[in-house]
matplotlib code that plots the C-alpha trace (Angstrom):
import matplotlib.pyplot as plt

x = [14.2, 15.8, 17.1, 21.0, 22.5, 25.7, 26.1, 27.8, 29.5, 31.3, 33.1, 35.6, 39.0, 40.4, 41.9, 44.5, 43.8, 46.5, 46.7, 49.1, 50.7, 53.1, 55.9, 59.0, 62.5, 65.4, 66.7, 63.2, 61.8, 58.5, 58.3, 55.4, 54.6, 52.1, 50.2, 47.4, 43.8, 41.7, 41.2, 37.5, 36.2, 36.1, 35.0, 38.0, 37.5, 40.5, 40.2, 42.4, 46.2, 46.9, 50.2, 51.2, 54.1, 55.6, 58.9, 59.6, 59.2, 56.4, 54.7, 52.2, 49.4, 47.4, 43.9, 41.4, 38.2, 37.4, 33.8, 33.2, 30.6, 30.1, 32.8, 33.3, 36.4, 38.1, 39.4, 41.6, 44.0, 44.2, 45.9, 44.9, 47.3, 46.2, 48.1, 51.5, 50.9, 50.2, 47.5, 46.9, 43.5, 42.4, 38.5, 35.7, 32.5, 29.2, 26.5, 22.9, 21.2, 22.2, 22.3, 25.7, 25.4, 28.3, 31.5, 33.6, 37.2, 39.3, 42.7, 45.9, 49.0, 52.0, 55.0, 58.1, 56.6, 56.8, 54.0]
y = [-15.1, -13.1, -14.7, -14.1, -13.5, -15.7, -18.9, -20.9, -23.3, -20.0, -19.8, -22.3, -20.5, -21.2, -17.6, -16.9, -13.5, -12.3, -9.5, -7.1, -7.4, -4.9, -6.6, -5.0, -6.2, -6.3, -2.7, -1.4, -0.6, -1.3, -4.0, -5.1, -8.7, -10.4, -13.1, -15.7, -14.4, -16.8, -19.0, -18.2, -19.6, -16.9, -16.2, -14.5, -12.2, -10.8, -7.4, -5.7, -4.9, -1.4, 0.5, 3.4, 5.5, 5.1, 6.2, 7.8, 3.8, 2.2, -0.3, -2.7, -3.2, -6.3, -5.9, -8.5, -8.6, -11.3, -12.2, -13.8, -14.2, -11.2, -11.1, -8.6, -9.3, -8.5, -5.0, -3.0, -3.7, -7.4, -9.0, -11.7, -14.8, -16.6, -19.0, -17.8, -14.1, -11.6, -9.0, -5.6, -4.8, -1.6, -1.9, -3.8, -3.0, -4.8, -5.7, -3.9, -6.6, -9.3, -7.5, -8.2, -11.8, -10.8, -8.6, -7.4, -7.5, -5.1, -6.3, -5.4, -7.6, -6.7, -6.9, -8.4, -9.7, -13.4, -15.0]
z = [3.5, 0.9, -2.0, -2.7, -5.9, -4.8, -6.6, -4.5, -7.1, -8.3, -4.9, -6.4, -5.6, -2.3, -1.1, 1.9, 3.9, 6.1, 8.7, 9.3, 12.8, 14.8, 16.5, 18.3, 17.5, 20.1, 19.4, 20.2, 16.7, 15.4, 12.6, 10.5, 9.5, 8.1, 9.7, 8.9, 9.4, 7.6, 4.1, 2.4, -1.0, -3.8, -7.7, -9.3, -12.3, -13.8, -14.8, -17.8, -16.5, -16.9, -16.7, -14.8, -13.7, -10.5, -9.3, -12.9, -14.0, -16.3, -14.2, -15.4, -12.6, -12.6, -11.1, -9.9, -8.4, -5.9, -5.0, -1.3, 1.1, 3.6, 6.7, 9.2, 9.7, 6.1, 5.3, 3.3, 5.9, 5.2, 2.1, -0.3, -1.2, -4.2, -6.8, -5.2, -5.7, -3.0, -4.1, -1.7, -1.3, -2.9, -2.0, -0.3, -1.6, 0.0, -2.5, -1.9, -3.5, -1.2, 2.4, 3.4, 1.6, -0.4, -0.8, -4.1, -3.5, -5.7, -5.2, -7.2, -7.6, -5.4, -7.7, -6.2, -2.8, -2.0, 0.1]

ax = plt.figure().add_subplot(projection="3d")
ax.plot(x, y, z, "-o")
ax.set_aspect("equal")
plt.show()
């Protein structure tokens, strides 16, 4: 069995993953809502924030990395709820060292969106 670089004790933050679901309203219009997908334990690594210009306005961008065990259900189409904040998943990369042992999920905090 290959050694894994995951230190299980570091996975001490509980994340909620949600998936986007398409529904049809009474006017036959497509609406997208979020529904519970799963909960997973993860390590959280806060990255330095950055300022960007979006819609001619300076906006602060908070980026966070989440390290979790490999899970084929997770994708960039999902979002993360953590500490009453919503995070948009930017990328999911598989660690080559652990052969499907862990993921690094890079996500940005979504301003003004409530879980």
